[in-house]
C-alpha angles and dihedrals in degrees: 000000000000097000123101107218101173114073129202092249090061092050089051087064094053130095117219131200112207115191117189129146096204107088097209095047091046092050097045098045090039090061091051092049091049090063091053105041139049093242135000119204114199127207130179099209143009095267092052090045092053093048092051091047091050091050090050092045090057093048135066092254101072124187113252101189138019125208112186144168116232104215107060137138126259093013122013125219096262093049090048092053092048088060093042091052088060087065103030125015098182109046105118118244135191122196124214117200140162092218133048099223113179094211093054092046092052091049090047090054090052088053091054094249111172101213147328135223129203123236134277084060119229103215094209092053091046092052089050092050091047091052091049091049092051094044096090091054090045091054090047091051090052090050091048090052091051091046090052091047091048091049090055091050092049092048089052091049091047090059095057106022134070107231133183138160129221136188123227091277095054096256110150110234099172139017128178127228095263093057092046090053093048095046096039088223128124119234090253091054092048091051088053099049096034128193094312091056092049099048116084116259089232089074108096116242090227089059092051093047091050090051091052091052090053093048096046088051087062097252120132116240125212126183148108119284134188117223134187121227125215092260092053099258120135121233129184130220134188099221139196113192123187136176120244124191119192127166093346090308121120125204137161122229122204121199111187136179125203112247093229117123093256093051094047089061088060097054093097090058090053091053092052092051093052091048090049090052091051092047091050092052090052093049092046090053090049092051092049091048091050091050092051091050090050091050091051091049092051091052090049092051091048089057089059094058098089093049092047090051091054091049091049092053091049091051091049090053092049091048091052091050092051091048090054091051090051091051090051094051092046088056091050090051090051092052091048090051092053092049090050094052090048089053091051091051092054093048093049090065088062093048097120093049096041103030093143091050091048090054090051091047091052090053090049089048092054091048092048092045088054089050090050090050090051090048091051090050089050089051091050090049089048091053090052091051090050090055089055092051090085094061100074135358093234093054091047093055092047095048093045087060089051090051090053089056092049092049092050090052092049092051090053092050093046090052091050091050097046100044097075089056095056 
């Protein structure tokens, strides 16, 4: 998915536990995390990390995310999480490790670990993984806000509207206080007489049956209805009835407003509440769909892990081979340099006799020294490129090709320098 659901404001409200036994790495990454999150708790080993998580778990400030190394003294990262999972089975966790060990990865999956990242840590990748790990909680927080908002709307509606629920047979399963006051019945009495006992006998049966057909088809029904109270008095409601299906259970909710002058003035409010309810249902469906898509994506990415590990090992082997070749050519360059200086020493003894030749040789020396300097700079640049090969597979392949070109050039120059000495 291309969307970014978690915003920086949400991360600023989260508390992070960062467990790392290397002092420098803990201090440096800890400073970066402090700029992103509300609070960052640092620990130097798994035992200390567990103790700090337990303290937080028993307090009001609970830890929202854990970032931990695997290989640590006293208690390693996997052992720490095993103990944490005894307290909290859902807190998201990201592992940092210098090695991609299959056994550790499988065990991490069993411990419900969200993700892992190889060292040296790429900050951008880590931030992305942290956002992904916090996304489920972010979505839940949005849903909780909407639920709270909806509850307030429903409470407001309950104060001014007459509400009751029916099953498919017309049995009343719920009635709010306003309907009980208007009908003079108790909830137990309404459950006993049902919808057909509450509606006024003046309403034609054909009209009621037609309304049921419309409702069971899933279409909302709006209209005025005459009801009969327990003491025999008629009361009138402007009703909206809609079908609601939950967990294979169907019920029909009626929201009615008395057709008195005071109640008519509140109709606009009722319309807004119904629209809000519909909008909420749409948003809730969208959040659930997004969460499912994210879960599917995570499972898909997890399936790529074994192949990526194999590719990483191949790239490490190639990098080691290229490094050895570079070391070999550097040694050859050193030997050539020593032979050149020996040649210059011999020629210097004949300076008076061959002054013109010495001058030419000095010029050649300067030119060649410049070439050697350039070659050494190229070697340094090549080393830097090799260091970057571990970051991504695509960069490694590209830079290995560049190294081949540099090596080929060095071989040609070495050959040119060594041939006059043979």
